[in-house]
Biotite code that builds the C-alpha atoms (Angstrom):
import biotite.structure as struc

atoms = struc.array([
    struc.Atom([0.000, 0.000, 0.000], chain_id="A", res_id=1, res_name="MET", atom_name="CA", element="C"),
    struc.Atom([1.546, 3.310, -1.062], chain_id="A", res_id=2, res_name="LYS", atom_name="CA", element="C"),
    struc.Atom([1.449, 6.173, 1.404], chain_id="A", res_id=3, res_name="CYS", atom_name="CA", element="C"),
    struc.Atom([-0.754, 8.932, -0.054], chain_id="A", res_id=4, res_name="PRO", atom_name="CA", element="C"),
    struc.Atom([1.605, 11.544, 1.410], chain_id="A", res_id=5, res_name="PHE", atom_name="CA", element="C"),
    struc.Atom([5.115, 10.370, 0.453], chain_id="A", res_id=6, res_name="CYS", atom_name="CA", element="C"),
    struc.Atom([4.566, 7.307, -1.768], chain_id="A", res_id=7, res_name="GLY", atom_name="CA", element="C"),
    struc.Atom([6.524, 4.950, 0.487], chain_id="A", res_id=8, res_name="HIS", atom_name="CA", element="C"),
    struc.Atom([5.278, 1.363, 0.221], chain_id="A", res_id=9, res_name="GLU", atom_name="CA", element="C"),
    struc.Atom([5.652, 0.246, 3.824], chain_id="A", res_id=10, res_name="GLU", atom_name="CA", element="C"),
    struc.Atom([3.165, 0.982, 6.579], chain_id="A", res_id=11, res_name="ASP", atom_name="CA", element="C"),
    struc.Atom([1.836, -0.532, 9.743], chain_id="A", res_id=12, res_name="ARG", atom_name="CA", element="C"),
    struc.Atom([-1.771, -1.069, 10.756], chain_id="A", res_id=13, res_name="VAL", atom_name="CA", element="C"),
    struc.Atom([-2.642, 0.982, 13.830], chain_id="A", res_id=14, res_name="VAL", atom_name="CA", element="C"),
    struc.Atom([-6.327, 0.015, 14.152], chain_id="A", res_id=15, res_name="ASP", atom_name="CA", element="C"),
    struc.Atom([-8.836, -2.291, 12.401], chain_id="A", res_id=16, res_name="SER", atom_name="CA", element="C"),
    struc.Atom([-12.632, -2.236, 12.699], chain_id="A", res_id=17, res_name="ARG", atom_name="CA", element="C"),
    struc.Atom([-15.611, -3.525, 10.826], chain_id="A", res_id=18, res_name="THR", atom_name="CA", element="C"),
    struc.Atom([-17.476, -0.894, 8.835], chain_id="A", res_id=19, res_name="ALA", atom_name="CA", element="C"),
    struc.Atom([-20.652, -0.547, 6.798], chain_id="A", res_id=20, res_name="GLN", atom_name="CA", element="C"),
    struc.Atom([-22.638, -3.143, 8.731], chain_id="A", res_id=21, res_name="ASP", atom_name="CA", element="C"),
    struc.Atom([-19.869, -5.734, 8.541], chain_id="A", res_id=22, res_name="GLY", atom_name="CA", element="C"),
    struc.Atom([-19.428, -5.496, 4.769], chain_id="A", res_id=23, res_name="ARG", atom_name="CA", element="C"),
    struc.Atom([-16.041, -3.766, 5.009], chain_id="A", res_id=24, res_name="ALA", atom_name="CA", element="C"),
    struc.Atom([-12.970, -3.500, 7.204], chain_id="A", res_id=25, res_name="VAL", atom_name="CA", element="C"),
    struc.Atom([-11.640, -0.052, 8.061], chain_id="A", res_id=26, res_name="ARG", atom_name="CA", element="C"),
    struc.Atom([-7.914, 0.130, 8.766], chain_id="A", res_id=27, res_name="ARG", atom_name="CA", element="C"),
    struc.Atom([-5.925, 3.063, 10.134], chain_id="A", res_id=28, res_name="ARG", atom_name="CA", element="C"),
    struc.Atom([-2.381, 2.874, 8.827], chain_id="A", res_id=29, res_name="ARG", atom_name="CA", element="C"),
    struc.Atom([0.812, 4.734, 9.619], chain_id="A", res_id=30, res_name="GLU", atom_name="CA", element="C"),
    struc.Atom([3.559, 5.207, 7.065], chain_id="A", res_id=31, res_name="CYS", atom_name="CA", element="C"),
    struc.Atom([6.905, 3.819, 8.255], chain_id="A", res_id=32, res_name="ILE", atom_name="CA", element="C"),
    struc.Atom([8.823, 6.638, 6.540], chain_id="A", res_id=33, res_name="LYS", atom_name="CA", element="C"),
    struc.Atom([6.887, 9.894, 7.093], chain_id="A", res_id=34, res_name="CYS", atom_name="CA", element="C"),
    struc.Atom([4.729, 8.765, 10.075], chain_id="A", res_id=35, res_name="LYS", atom_name="CA", element="C"),
    struc.Atom([1.552, 10.217, 8.509], chain_id="A", res_id=36, res_name="GLU", atom_name="CA", element="C"),
    struc.Atom([-1.651, 8.282, 9.147], chain_id="A", res_id=37, res_name="ARG", atom_name="CA", element="C"),
    struc.Atom([-4.290, 7.351, 6.571], chain_id="A", res_id=38, res_name="PHE", atom_name="CA", element="C"),
    struc.Atom([-7.389, 5.174, 6.351], chain_id="A", res_id=39, res_name="THR", atom_name="CA", element="C"),
    struc.Atom([-8.095, 2.297, 3.980], chain_id="A", res_id=40, res_name="THR", atom_name="CA", element="C"),
    struc.Atom([-11.193, 0.161, 3.480], chain_id="A", res_id=41, res_name="TYR", atom_name="CA", element="C"),
    struc.Atom([-11.324, -3.472, 2.404], chain_id="A", res_id=42, res_name="GLU", atom_name="CA", element="C"),
    struc.Atom([-14.408, -4.848, 0.704], chain_id="A", res_id=43, res_name="TYR", atom_name="CA", element="C"),
    struc.Atom([-15.391, -8.268, -0.530], chain_id="A", res_id=44, res_name="ILE", atom_name="CA", element="C"),
    struc.Atom([-15.257, -8.242, -4.295], chain_id="A", res_id=45, res_name="GLU", atom_name="CA", element="C"),
    struc.Atom([-18.753, -8.897, -5.530], chain_id="A", res_id=46, res_name="ASN", atom_name="CA", element="C"),
    struc.Atom([-19.577, -10.588, -8.794], chain_id="A", res_id=47, res_name="VAL", atom_name="CA", element="C"),
    struc.Atom([-21.115, -8.200, -11.313], chain_id="A", res_id=48, res_name="VAL", atom_name="CA", element="C"),
    struc.Atom([-24.809, -8.908, -11.292], chain_id="A", res_id=49, res_name="LEU", atom_name="CA", element="C"),
    struc.Atom([-26.781, -8.971, -14.547], chain_id="A", res_id=50, res_name="THR", atom_name="CA", element="C"),
    struc.Atom([-30.506, -8.253, -14.546], chain_id="A", res_id=51, res_name="VAL", atom_name="CA", element="C"),
    struc.Atom([-32.693, -10.162, -16.997], chain_id="A", res_id=52, res_name="LEU", atom_name="CA", element="C"),
    struc.Atom([-35.492, -7.785, -17.964], chain_id="A", res_id=53, res_name="LYS", atom_name="CA", element="C"),
    struc.Atom([-39.043, -8.829, -18.871], chain_id="A", res_id=54, res_name="SER", atom_name="CA", element="C"),
    struc.Atom([-38.316, -8.203, -22.577], chain_id="A", res_id=55, res_name="ASP", atom_name="CA", element="C"),
    struc.Atom([-35.275, -10.556, -22.403], chain_id="A", res_id=56, res_name="ASP", atom_name="CA", element="C"),
    struc.Atom([-32.743, -7.716, -22.442], chain_id="A", res_id=57, res_name="ARG", atom_name="CA", element="C"),
    struc.Atom([-29.830, -7.980, -20.049], chain_id="A", res_id=58, res_name="ARG", atom_name="CA", element="C"),
    struc.Atom([-28.282, -5.046, -18.214], chain_id="A", res_id=59, res_name="GLU", atom_name="CA", element="C"),
    struc.Atom([-25.926, -4.633, -15.261], chain_id="A", res_id=60, res_name="PRO", atom_name="CA", element="C"),
    struc.Atom([-27.554, -4.262, -11.855], chain_id="A", res_id=61, res_name="PHE", atom_name="CA", element="C"),
    struc.Atom([-27.784, -0.574, -11.028], chain_id="A", res_id=62, res_name="ASP", atom_name="CA", element="C"),
    struc.Atom([-28.105, 0.288, -7.350], chain_id="A", res_id=63, res_name="ARG", atom_name="CA", element="C"),
    struc.Atom([-28.871, 3.935, -8.182], chain_id="A", res_id=64, res_name="ALA", atom_name="CA", element="C"),
    struc.Atom([-31.781, 2.904, -10.408], chain_id="A", res_id=65, res_name="LYS", atom_name="CA", element="C"),
    struc.Atom([-33.222, 0.732, -7.640], chain_id="A", res_id=66, res_name="LEU", atom_name="CA", element="C"),
    struc.Atom([-32.780, 3.530, -5.094], chain_id="A", res_id=67, res_name="LEU", atom_name="CA", element="C"),
    struc.Atom([-34.494, 6.019, -7.426], chain_id="A", res_id=68, res_name="HIS", atom_name="CA", element="C"),
    struc.Atom([-37.493, 3.722, -7.965], chain_id="A", res_id=69, res_name="GLY", atom_name="CA", element="C"),
    struc.Atom([-37.988, 3.190, -4.251], chain_id="A", res_id=70, res_name="ILE", atom_name="CA", element="C"),
    struc.Atom([-37.614, 6.916, -3.530], chain_id="A", res_id=71, res_name="LYS", atom_name="CA", element="C"),
    struc.Atom([-40.318, 7.674, -6.096], chain_id="A", res_id=72, res_name="LEU", atom_name="CA", element="C"),
    struc.Atom([-42.670, 5.190, -4.449], chain_id="A", res_id=73, res_name="ALA", atom_name="CA", element="C"),
    struc.Atom([-41.937, 6.699, -1.019], chain_id="A", res_id=74, res_name="CYS", atom_name="CA", element="C"),
    struc.Atom([-42.262, 10.323, -2.148], chain_id="A", res_id=75, res_name="ASN", atom_name="CA", element="C"),
    struc.Atom([-44.163, 12.367, 0.469], chain_id="A", res_id=76, res_name="LYS", atom_name="CA", element="C"),
    struc.Atom([-44.554, 9.282, 2.661], chain_id="A", res_id=77, res_name="ARG", atom_name="CA", element="C"),
    struc.Atom([-43.204, 8.907, 6.213], chain_id="A", res_id=78, res_name="PRO", atom_name="CA", element="C"),
    struc.Atom([-40.264, 6.766, 5.074], chain_id="A", res_id=79, res_name="VAL", atom_name="CA", element="C"),
    struc.Atom([-36.834, 8.195, 5.863], chain_id="A", res_id=80, res_name="SER", atom_name="CA", element="C"),
    struc.Atom([-33.924, 8.238, 3.439], chain_id="A", res_id=81, res_name="ASP", atom_name="CA", element="C"),
    struc.Atom([-32.080, 6.067, 5.939], chain_id="A", res_id=82, res_name="LYS", atom_name="CA", element="C"),
    struc.Atom([-34.838, 3.428, 5.769], chain_id="A", res_id=83, res_name="ARG", atom_name="CA", element="C"),
    struc.Atom([-34.888, 3.570, 1.957], chain_id="A", res_id=84, res_name="ILE", atom_name="CA", element="C"),
    struc.Atom([-31.111, 3.059, 1.961], chain_id="A", res_id=85, res_name="GLU", atom_name="CA", element="C"),
    struc.Atom([-31.604, 0.075, 4.295], chain_id="A", res_id=86, res_name="ALA", atom_name="CA", element="C"),
    struc.Atom([-34.155, -1.450, 1.881], chain_id="A", res_id=87, res_name="ILE", atom_name="CA", element="C"),
    struc.Atom([-31.679, -1.161, -0.995], chain_id="A", res_id=88, res_name="VAL", atom_name="CA", element="C"),
    struc.Atom([-28.929, -2.672, 1.174], chain_id="A", res_id=89, res_name="ASN", atom_name="CA", element="C"),
    struc.Atom([-31.169, -5.598, 2.189], chain_id="A", res_id=90, res_name="GLU", atom_name="CA", element="C"),
    struc.Atom([-32.128, -6.268, -1.422], chain_id="A", res_id=91, res_name="VAL", atom_name="CA", element="C"),
    struc.Atom([-28.465, -6.145, -2.490], chain_id="A", res_id=92, res_name="GLU", atom_name="CA", element="C"),
    struc.Atom([-27.450, -8.561, 0.264], chain_id="A", res_id=93, res_name="VAL", atom_name="CA", element="C"),
    struc.Atom([-30.184, -11.015, -0.766], chain_id="A", res_id=94, res_name="LYS", atom_name="CA", element="C"),
    struc.Atom([-29.067, -10.795, -4.381], chain_id="A", res_id=95, res_name="LEU", atom_name="CA", element="C"),
    struc.Atom([-25.432, -11.427, -3.453], chain_id="A", res_id=96, res_name="GLN", atom_name="CA", element="C"),
    struc.Atom([-26.399, -14.346, -1.198], chain_id="A", res_id=97, res_name="GLU", atom_name="CA", element="C"),
    struc.Atom([-27.935, -16.113, -4.193], chain_id="A", res_id=98, res_name="ARG", atom_name="CA", element="C"),
    struc.Atom([-24.422, -16.584, -5.635], chain_id="A", res_id=99, res_name="SER", atom_name="CA", element="C"),
    struc.Atom([-25.762, -16.280, -9.161], chain_id="A", res_id=100, res_name="LYS", atom_name="CA", element="C"),
    struc.Atom([-24.493, -13.794, -11.702], chain_id="A", res_id=101, res_name="SER", atom_name="CA", element="C"),
    struc.Atom([-27.939, -13.277, -13.250], chain_id="A", res_id=102, res_name="GLU", atom_name="CA", element="C"),
    struc.Atom([-31.237, -12.332, -11.621], chain_id="A", res_id=103, res_name="VAL", atom_name="CA", element="C"),
    struc.Atom([-34.626, -11.467, -13.074], chain_id="A", res_id=104, res_name="THR", atom_name="CA", element="C"),
    struc.Atom([-36.104, -8.010, -12.670], chain_id="A", res_id=105, res_name="SER", atom_name="CA", element="C"),
    struc.Atom([-39.216, -9.806, -11.402], chain_id="A", res_id=106, res_name="LYS", atom_name="CA", element="C"),
    struc.Atom([-37.248, -11.279, -8.481], chain_id="A", res_id=107, res_name="PHE", atom_name="CA", element="C"),
    struc.Atom([-35.827, -7.858, -7.589], chain_id="A", res_id=108, res_name="ILE", atom_name="CA", element="C"),
    struc.Atom([-39.283, -6.275, -7.782], chain_id="A", res_id=109, res_name="GLY", atom_name="CA", element="C"),
    struc.Atom([-40.759, -8.939, -5.503], chain_id="A", res_id=110, res_name="GLU", atom_name="CA", element="C"),
    struc.Atom([-37.991, -8.367, -2.938], chain_id="A", res_id=111, res_name="LEU", atom_name="CA", element="C"),
    struc.Atom([-38.658, -4.620, -2.942], chain_id="A", res_id=112, res_name="VAL", atom_name="CA", element="C"),
    struc.Atom([-42.415, -5.067, -2.693], chain_id="A", res_id=113, res_name="MET", atom_name="CA", element="C"),
    struc.Atom([-41.945, -7.446, 0.233], chain_id="A", res_id=114, res_name="GLY", atom_name="CA", element="C"),
    struc.Atom([-39.941, -4.778, 2.044], chain_id="A", res_id=115, res_name="GLN", atom_name="CA", element="C"),
    struc.Atom([-42.304, -1.904, 1.198], chain_id="A", res_id=116, res_name="LEU", atom_name="CA", element="C"),
    struc.Atom([-45.419, -3.862, 2.120], chain_id="A", res_id=117, res_name="ARG", atom_name="CA", element="C"),
    struc.Atom([-44.146, -4.088, 5.705], chain_id="A", res_id=118, res_name="ASN", atom_name="CA", element="C"),
    struc.Atom([-43.110, -0.433, 5.891], chain_id="A", res_id=119, res_name="ILE", atom_name="CA", element="C"),
    struc.Atom([-45.692, 1.672, 4.062], chain_id="A", res_id=120, res_name="ASP", atom_name="CA", element="C"),
    struc.Atom([-48.713, 0.324, 2.207], chain_id="A", res_id=121, res_name="GLU", atom_name="CA", element="C"),
    struc.Atom([-49.105, 3.407, 0.003], chain_id="A", res_id=122, res_name="VAL", atom_name="CA", element="C"),
    struc.Atom([-45.472, 3.198, -1.121], chain_id="A", res_id=123, res_name="ALA", atom_name="CA", element="C"),
    struc.Atom([-46.018, -0.513, -1.730], chain_id="A", res_id=124, res_name="TYR", atom_name="CA", element="C"),
    struc.Atom([-49.034, 0.123, -3.984], chain_id="A", res_id=125, res_name="VAL", atom_name="CA", element="C"),
    struc.Atom([-47.176, 2.874, -5.846], chain_id="A", res_id=126, res_name="ARG", atom_name="CA", element="C"),
    struc.Atom([-44.203, 0.624, -6.486], chain_id="A", res_id=127, res_name="PHE", atom_name="CA", element="C"),
    struc.Atom([-46.427, -2.323, -7.443], chain_id="A", res_id=128, res_name="ALA", atom_name="CA", element="C"),
    struc.Atom([-48.427, -0.211, -9.903], chain_id="A", res_id=129, res_name="SER", atom_name="CA", element="C"),
    struc.Atom([-45.269, 0.703, -11.829], chain_id="A", res_id=130, res_name="VAL", atom_name="CA", element="C"),
    struc.Atom([-43.532, -2.640, -11.420], chain_id="A", res_id=131, res_name="TYR", atom_name="CA", element="C"),
    struc.Atom([-46.546, -4.773, -12.369], chain_id="A", res_id=132, res_name="ARG", atom_name="CA", element="C"),
    struc.Atom([-47.619, -2.307, -15.069], chain_id="A", res_id=133, res_name="LYS", atom_name="CA", element="C"),
    struc.Atom([-51.296, -2.188, -14.176], chain_id="A", res_id=134, res_name="PHE", atom_name="CA", element="C"),
    struc.Atom([-53.257, -1.674, -17.380], chain_id="A", res_id=135, res_name="GLN", atom_name="CA", element="C"),
    struc.Atom([-56.461, -0.377, -15.836], chain_id="A", res_id=136, res_name="ASP", atom_name="CA", element="C"),
    struc.Atom([-58.079, 0.505, -12.531], chain_id="A", res_id=137, res_name="LYS", atom_name="CA", element="C"),
    struc.Atom([-59.477, -3.037, -12.103], chain_id="A", res_id=138, res_name="ALA", atom_name="CA", element="C"),
    struc.Atom([-55.946, -4.445, -11.766], chain_id="A", res_id=139, res_name="GLU", atom_name="CA", element="C"),
    struc.Atom([-55.101, -1.653, -9.340], chain_id="A", res_id=140, res_name="PHE", atom_name="CA", element="C"),
    struc.Atom([-58.172, -2.355, -7.189], chain_id="A", res_id=141, res_name="PHE", atom_name="CA", element="C"),
    struc.Atom([-57.427, -6.091, -7.247], chain_id="A", res_id=142, res_name="GLU", atom_name="CA", element="C"),
    struc.Atom([-54.008, -5.373, -5.736], chain_id="A", res_id=143, res_name="GLU", atom_name="CA", element="C"),
    struc.Atom([-55.632, -3.172, -3.080], chain_id="A", res_id=144, res_name="LEU", atom_name="CA", element="C"),
    struc.Atom([-58.052, -5.988, -2.185], chain_id="A", res_id=145, res_name="LYS", atom_name="CA", element="C"),
    struc.Atom([-55.117, -8.362, -1.644], chain_id="A", res_id=146, res_name="LYS", atom_name="CA", element="C"),
    struc.Atom([-53.461, -5.781, 0.563], chain_id="A", res_id=147, res_name="LEU", atom_name="CA", element="C"),
    struc.Atom([-56.582, -5.204, 2.636], chain_id="A", res_id=148, res_name="LEU", atom_name="CA", element="C"),
    struc.Atom([-57.768, -8.795, 2.699], chain_id="A", res_id=149, res_name="GLY", atom_name="CA", element="C"),
])
């Protein structure tokens, strides 16, 4: 590891801790030569996840796209940004646990709806209406009946 201050390649680890809910290790290091301290993070290298769309297209998993969709569903609802971030993290963890490089958009949508259903029913219905592409109000009301029943 090169020191960001002097470029020397030898350092010692002063402190190590888990970070980001156990998904990373934070290390404080001290350069042997200049004695400056700096922080590094170690992460598990995740396999690039490919999403199989309903029209058979394939695209890389995009965390930002997932986050945006959930934020839209939760707009003006009592769901904090921190909770939305947690939903995205939980979905990502479940996708990584599958140990498969390809996942269907349907599976991702079902995971999100499962999370939203337990948090905010309005956000759930909003997300479901876009995700399931309701064609008319009858489909929308059918989903509401399932939620209420």
